[in-house]
Every structure is written in C-alpha cells, then in structure tokens.
N, C-alpha and C positions, 0 to 999 in steps of 0.2 A: 503493499499499500504505499503510496506517495505521501511524504511528509515534507513540508518546508524544512529546510536545513536547521534554521534557528530553533523551531519548536522541537524538531526531532532530537537534536543534541541537548536542547535545554531539559526536555523530559528525562533523557538518559542521565544527566547529572543530578537530577533530584534524587536518585537512588545511589547513594554513596556506597562504595565497596566496603567490604568487611574490614580491610586494613586502614580504611579511613574513618576510624571510630569516632575521632574528635569531631570531624566535620558532620558525621552523622548525627552526633549527639547535639551539636548546636542547632542543626536542621530541625530536630524534633523539639528542642527547647523553643526555637522560634515559632513553630507551628502551635505548640501547647500555649505559649504565652499570648499570641494572638487569640486563641480560642478563649482562654480564661478572661482575658480583657474584654472581648465583646460580650461574652455571656455575662460578666459582672455588670456591665453597663446596661444591658437589657433588663436584668433582674432588678437592679437598684431603680432604674427609672420606672419600670412598671410598678414597683412598690410605692414609690413616691407619688406616681399618677394615682394610685389607689388611695393613699392618704389624702391626697388633694380632693379627690371626688368624695370621700368620706366627709371631710371638713366642710365642703361645699354643701352637702346634702344636710348636715347638721346645722349649718349657719342658716340655710333657707328653710329649715323646718318651721321656724317661727318668725322668720324675717320676709319682709315684702320683696318680691322679685322686682318690682317697679313701685316707687312711691310718688304719689302727687300731693304736694303740700303748697300752702300759701307762701308767696314769696314777699320778702320785705327788704327795704333798703337799710344798709347798716346803721344801727343805732335807732331805728324806727320801730314802733310796736306793730305787731302783726295785726292787720285789720281782719275781723272774723267775716267770712263769707256767709251769705244767707243760705238756707236749705234749698232754695230754688237754684241758686248758682252752683251748689254741689251737685244737684241732681242733673242739671245741664252738663256739667263737666263729667259726671258719671256716664250719661248717654254718649257723650263724645269719646270717652276711652272705651266703652263697650263696642263702639262702631269701628274701632281701629283694628287693622288686621293683626292677628297673632294674639290677641287678647281673649282669655276664656273666662275671666270673673273679676268683679270689682267689688270691694266692700269699704265701708267708712270706718275710721278709726279715729281715737284721740288718746294723746299721751300726756302724762304729768310726771314730773320728777317729785318724789315723796319719800317719806320715811316710814318704813314698817316697824311699829313699836309693840314689843311684848316684853314686859318687864322680866329681866333686867336688860334685854338685848334691844338694840335699835339698828336697822340695816337700812342704807339707801336703796330704793328700788325705783323701777320705772313702771308706773301704773298705766296700763294700756286698756282703753275701752274698745270693745269689738261688738260686732254684731253676731251673736252665737248662732243664728240661723243661716248665716252666709255659707256658701260652698267652701271658701277659703278656710273659714274657722273650723268647720267640720272636718276638712281634709288635713289640716296642719295640726292645730291645737287638739282636736278631737282624738287624733291617734296617739298623741303624746300623753294624754292623761293616764295616770296609774291608779289614782283614787278619785272617786266622785264622778260627776256626769257634767258634760258642757251645757246641756239643756237647763241646769239650775242657775245659769247666769240670766236670769230674767230682769226685765226693767224695774227699777226701784226695789229690788230684792236685797241690796246691800250685801252681795255675795261675791267672793273672789276665789280665783283658782291660783295658787302660788307654785313656784318652782320648787323642786325637791331640795335643793341647797338651803332655800330660805325656809322651808319647812323643817329641816333638820336643825338649823342654827336657832330657830325660835321655838322649836319643840311643838310644832303645829300638827294637828290632825284634823280630819274632816269634822266639822261642827264646832271647832274651837273659834273663839273671837280674835280678831286682830285689829288694832288700831293703826290707821293710816294718817300721817301728819303731812299736810301740803303746805309748803311755805308760800305765803302771799304777802302783798304789801297794800296797805289801806291807801285811801285817797290822799292822806297828808303825809305819805312816805313812811310811815311807821310800820314795822313787822306786824302782820296780823295772820298767824298760821291758822289753817283750818284742820279740825280733828274730825275724823269719821270712823265709827266702829263698823267693821265688816265681819261677816261669818265666812269661814273657809269651806268652800263647796267642793274643793277638789285640789289634787296635787299633780303636777306634770313633770316629766323628765324626758330631755332629749340628749342628754350626755354632753353638754357643752356649758362650761362655766358662765360664759356671757349670757345665756338664757336662764339656766337653772338657778342661778345666784342673783339675778336682778329682776326679772320680770314677774309682775303680778297682773293677771287679767281680771276685768270686770265688765260689767255691761256698758255699753257706750253711753247710755243715758246717765248712768250713775256717775261716771268720769267726768261727763260734761257739766252735770250739777255740782260736782265737787269743786272744779276749777273756776276761777273768777274769768270774766270775759276776757278773752285774748291771751290767757296764761296757758291754756291747753293747746298742744300742737295737734291741729287737726288735719286730716287728709284722706286720701284713698290709697288702699292697698290693692295692687294689680297683679294677678297671676296670668302669665303668658304660656303659650303652647310649648315653646322651646325655651328652657332656661338659659342656654347659651346665647340664645338671640335676643335676650332681654335688652342689651344696649341698642340694638336696631329699633326695637319697639318704643324704647324710651325716646329715641331721636325722632321718631315719627310723631309721638305725643307732644313733644315740645314744639313741633310745627302746627299740630292741630289745636293745641290749648292756647288760652290767652296768656299774655305775659305776666299777669298777677299770679300764676301758678308755676311752681317749680316741680321739675320732673327729675328724679334720680333712679338709678337702677342698682341692683345688688353688687355689681363689680365696683361701683363708685364707693358704696357704703362699706365694703370689706376689701378695699384695695390694699391695705397694708398686709393682711393675712397672705394674700395671693401673690403679692410682690415678693415677700420674704420666701415663699415656696419657690418662686422662679429663680431667684438668686441661689437658693440651695441646690436646685437642680443643675443650674449652669455650672456651679463649682464643683458639684459632685461629678458631673460629666467630664470636666476638664482634668480633675484628678485621676479618675478611672481611665481616661484616654492615655494617661501616662504609662499604664501598663502595655497598652498597645504600642506605644512610642518605644518602650524598652524592647519589646519583642521585634520592632522594626529594626532597631540597632543590632539586635542579634542577627537578623537577616543580613544586614550590611557586613557585619564581621565574618558571617559564614560565607557570603559570596567572594569577599576579599580573599579568603583563604582558598577557596575553590579556584579563583582567578590565578593565584600564584601557583597552585598545584597544577593547573592545566595550561601553563605557559606553553609548553611543547605542543599540545593540541591546538592551541590558539595559532601558534606559528605556522603549523602544517596546514591548517584550514585557510590561513591567509595566503600561504604559498601557492595553494590550489586556486587562488583567485577569488576568495571571499572577501567582500567589502567590508570596512569596519562597522558599518551599520548592521550588517548581518551578524557579526561577532557580538555587537551590543544586544541584538535580539536573543541570542542563546542565553545570556545571563539574566536579562529582564524576564524571559520565559521561566527559568529556574526560580527566580525570586517571587514572581507572580504566583505561580503554582503553589508554593509553599504558603505565601501569605494569604492567597484567596482560599485555600483549603482550610487554613485557620479560621478565617472569617466565616466560612460556610458552617464549619463545625461549631463555632462560637454562637452563631445565630440559632442553630438547632438545639444546642444545649441551654441557651438563655431562654428561648421560648418554652422548652420542656419545663424549666424550673419556674419560669414566671406564670405559666398557666396552671401549675399545680402547687402554688405556694400554700394554699389552704389545706392541702393534704401533707405536704412535706414538713411544714413547721410543727403541727400537732404531733407527727410522728417523731420528730427530733425532740420535742419536749417530753414525751413519754419515754423515749429511749434514754435520754440523759438526765431526766428528772429535773428539769428547770422550766421556767415560765418567761417567755419573751416579753409579753405585755402583762404585767401583773394588774389584776382588776382592782386592787387596792390603791394603785398609783395612777393607772391610765383610764380614761373613759373608753377608748378603743382597745379591746382585748385580743382581737384577732388581726393578723397582718393582711391587709387587703392588697390586690394586685390588679392592675388594669393595663393591658398591653395595648399600646397605640402604635398602629403600623407606621405612621409618620416618624416616630422615634426609631423604629426598627431600620427604616430606610435611611435616616440620617447617620445613625451608628454604622451601618453597613458601608455607606459612602465614605464616611470619615476613616473607617479602618482600611477599606481598600485603598484609599488615596495615600494613607501613610505608608502601607507595604508597597505601593507602587513607586513612591518617591525613594524608598530604602534601596531599590534595585539600580537606581540611576548611576551612583557614583562607582560601584563595582563594574558595571557595564561599560561605562566610559573608559574606566581604567583598562579593562580588557581589550577594548577596540584600539587602544593606543599602544598595544604591545607590538614591539618591532620584530618581525620574523628572524631576521639575521641575528639580533641580540639574543633571542630566546633559544636558537639552535646552535650557538657558537660552540658550546661545550658538550653537545649531544653526540 
C-alpha cells in the first residue's frame, strides 16, 4: 500500500526499538502526560459547571428571574405607582415574548425579634396564589402550607436558619420591627406581631437566613408610603435568556420603571466562578504543556539518533520539508493519541462522577462534602461540549507546536556532515 514518505517513516519512528528504552519511556510518558492533563481539565471543568448550575438553581429558587421596580433619581424618594399603573405594566410584561408569569411583590428591611435574639431580615410580601409563588416557595416549604398566607392573617413563613436561631416552630409568634421615620424626622419604628405559618429551606445562606415571607397586603400595610420596595417578579421561559427578555422589557416599559435580571443581581457570584474556572484551566493546561516539553525532548533525541537515516533520505533527494514532515508526523501521532485518550477518559469520569465519588467514599471511609459543613453534599457534574472542544483544540495546538523545533532541526541536518564518520 502506498504511503507518503513523511507519514510512513513518522509512523515507523513512533514504535521505538527495544534497545531504545529511554526514548520509548519518554514517548509513553509524553502520551500519558497529555492524556492525564486533558482528562483532568475535562473533569474539573465539568464539576465546576455542575456547581455553577447548582448555585444558579438555588439562587433562582426564591429570586426573581427578572424584576421590574420603580426608578428614582439619586437622593429622591420613590413615588408609589397606583394600582392601575401596575396593572398596565403587568399587562405589558405578560405580552412580551418569553414571559410565562408575572406577580406583584413588596419588600421591607426589618428586624425579626424573639427574646433574646434579634436578626435583620428582608420581609417580602407575595401573592400566594400566583404560579411563581406556588412553583418556587411552595416547593421549598418543609413545614406548614403556603395557602396559610391569606390577606390580613398576620402570618409569615420564615427561613430554616432564622427558625433555628430564634427557636421558631409553626404556630409560634414573631415580632417584626420596621424602622420608619416620622414627618418631623424622628425615628418611629413599627412593631407587628406575626404568627409563624411555615418554614422553608433552599440550602442557601442568603435565602434561608434572611428571607421572611408574608402576604402582599400585610407587608404594604406595615410599611409607610414609599418605604416598601414594590415591583413585579417576572418568570421567563428560558432562564439563560433572561437578559434578552429584560432588554425587551426596558424598551416596552416607560422610563419610570427599572428592569433588572438575575445575572445583574448575582453578578459577583458568577464573576467569581468564571475567574476560578479560568485560573483552574490555565493551571491544568500546564500539565499538557509539560507533556508537550517531553515530546520536544523525545523528538530531539530521536533526531540525534536518526542523523544517519536523515542523511540517507536527503541523499536520495528528499527535500528538507519532507524531512520535517517525518518528525511532525511522529510528534502529532503521540500528542493526538494522548488527547484522544484524555478526552475519552475525561468524559468517562465526568459522566459518572455521581457513581465514582460515592464508591470512593465507601471504599476509603471518608466524605468529600460533609453535610454538617456544606449545603451541597453530592458533587455535581455537567459536561459542556463547548468546553470539550476548547480543551481539545488547546491540547492539540500545544502538541503540534512542540513538534516544530525538532522537525526544523532535523531538516537542517547536513548529509555530508552526518555521514562523515559512517
């Protein structure tokens, strides 16, 4: 069968002879190094993707995907919109593409008091009959019922951490203090006794330790005019497409309303994750870089060992470019086999993390994510094919670059000089 000379000789050199043990050892070390580096990158990024998705789901479990609130100039009080204006805004939002549900809400900064403890909380008034409340808060309730938050019932649903710190159970009373200011500028805090109707838990400190839910009418009655932050909570069909929906709502709604999506509200969380993923990728790419240096060293030794062969090939008329192709082929076969094996191993591990980690925990009697310390007790994994493609291209590029110097050195071998003492 016909083979181009460069490919034929390159493939022959991949299989080092038995007396060339050191070259063979470095060849295998290079291949394994590339494989381990690529596999580690795929597994680590898949696990970080899983944690990112888990964090996003927990953040959005009780947070609005898109919020519509009243806008105010700096230093100016927020003017309260009338019910008719809110209804008109609600109709406009519902008519927008990608929106599946809209509900009213109001929020107050308050203190939850139960002697001798006092905790700062965010008192959020909701419409318990809305689809968003049933789908988000309703699923997170561990004690009590969402339907108990009826208008003028003075009932609340508190986070699990708040309930633990204040020693609250369903049916207990809770005093809520809302700081307000009288007309003459003097502090005039409002006190209101509520009954605990339920406890929720989503496994996130920002929610379980700060949020208290009540009926929308109760919260609006508790806050003075203009003190409660009111707005619309918008659920969208595609969570990742929330910025696009928010941009469309900004164009459709009047300038007196401000629109924000969840990526803006939680920008710091996901910016930190992106930075961590970038730095982790760069660090793990060093493994592939070290393996690429091994390929350079191995090819340099092969070029030195094969000087006579190179001279003979050149003497028979082979161009320097064809000699370069021999060693580029050899380096690419080793590097790309390592990349292929690494992708296969990485996918095998990343897709079976939920099986492998529990097996290791049972075998070695340790726990990776202790439930007493972490909210997330299982290691999630999410394989993204864009990451696999980027890792493969980066590894293939590094291994291809590693072949250039030895190949150029081989092409510059002078036949007369190499054969002088033969």
